C-alpha positions in Angstrom: -64.2 128.6 245.0 -63.2 130.6 247.7 -59.7 130.1 249.0 -58.2 130.0 252.8 -55.8 132.9 253.1 -53.6 131.3 254.2 -53.3 129.5 250.8 -54.1 132.6 249.0 -50.7 134.0 251.0 -48.9 131.0 250.2 -49.5 130.9 246.6 -48.7 134.9 246.2 -45.2 134.2 248.2 -44.2 131.0 246.0 -45.0 132.8 242.8 -43.1 135.8 244.3 -40.5 133.6 245.3 -40.2 132.3 241.6 -40.4 135.9 239.7 -37.5 136.9 243.1 -35.2 133.8 241.6 -35.6 134.1 237.8 -35.0 137.6 239.1 -31.9 137.5 240.7 -30.4 134.6 237.9 -30.9 137.4 235.2 -29.8 140.5 237.1 -26.3 138.0 237.6 -26.1 137.2 234.3 -26.9 140.8 232.5 -24.6 142.3 235.1 -21.9 139.7 233.8 -22.7 140.1 230.1 -22.4 144.1 230.4 -19.2 144.4 232.0 -16.7 146.2 230.3 -14.1 143.6 231.3 -14.7 141.5 227.9 -13.6 137.9 229.9 -16.3 138.7 232.1 -19.0 138.5 229.5 -18.6 134.4 228.7 -19.3 133.9 232.2 -22.5 131.7 233.1 -24.8 132.1 236.4 -27.2 129.5 237.8 -29.7 129.5 240.4 -30.0 126.6 243.2 -31.8 127.3 245.7 -30.4 129.4 248.0 -27.0 130.3 245.6 -26.1 131.3 242.4 -23.5 129.6 240.7 -20.6 130.9 238.5 -19.4 128.8 235.8 -16.9 129.8 232.5 -13.2 129.7 232.4 -11.3 133.2 232.3 -7.4 133.5 232.0 -6.4 134.7 235.9 -7.6 134.7 239.3 -8.1 138.2 238.8 -10.8 138.0 236.7 -12.5 135.3 238.7 -12.7 137.3 241.4 -14.0 139.9 239.7 -17.0 137.7 238.1 -17.8 137.2 242.0 -18.0 140.7 243.1 -20.0 141.6 239.8 -22.5 138.7 241.2 -22.4 139.7 244.8 -23.6 142.9 244.2 -26.8 141.8 243.3 -27.2 138.5 245.1 -29.1 140.1 247.7 -29.3 137.4 250.3 -27.9 134.4 247.9 -24.6 132.6 248.5 -22.4 133.2 245.6 -20.0 129.6 244.4 -17.7 130.9 241.8 -16.9 127.3 240.0 -14.9 129.2 237.5 -11.8 127.4 236.0 -8.8 129.9 235.4 -6.9 128.7 232.3 -3.3 130.4 232.9 -1.9 128.7 230.1 -3.1 131.5 227.3 -1.5 133.7 229.7 1.9 132.2 230.4 2.2 131.6 227.0 2.2 134.7 225.4 4.9 136.2 228.0 8.0 136.8 226.5 11.3 134.7 227.5 
C-alpha cells in the first residue's frame, strides 16, 4: 500500500517530535543528575506538552534557581515550570545561635 507523501511527512514529524520529547526530558534529567551540586541530583523533570516541569525539594532558593538554569540550558524552546519546594527548616536549624 502506497502512502501519500503528506502522510509520510506527518508520521516522520510525529516520530521526530516523540523522540525530541524523550530526548529533551532525558537531557534535562541527566544535566541535573550530573550536576556538581549534590542538591540538584535528586530533582525530577517531566515533559508536559511544550513545558518541562521541575519537581523535588532543595534547601535554598539559590539551589531552586540553579536547577531552573541547568534545565533551561537544554530546554530549547520549551517553557520551564519550576515547582521545586524549598525546605528552609533544615538550613535554619543548623545555624548557631
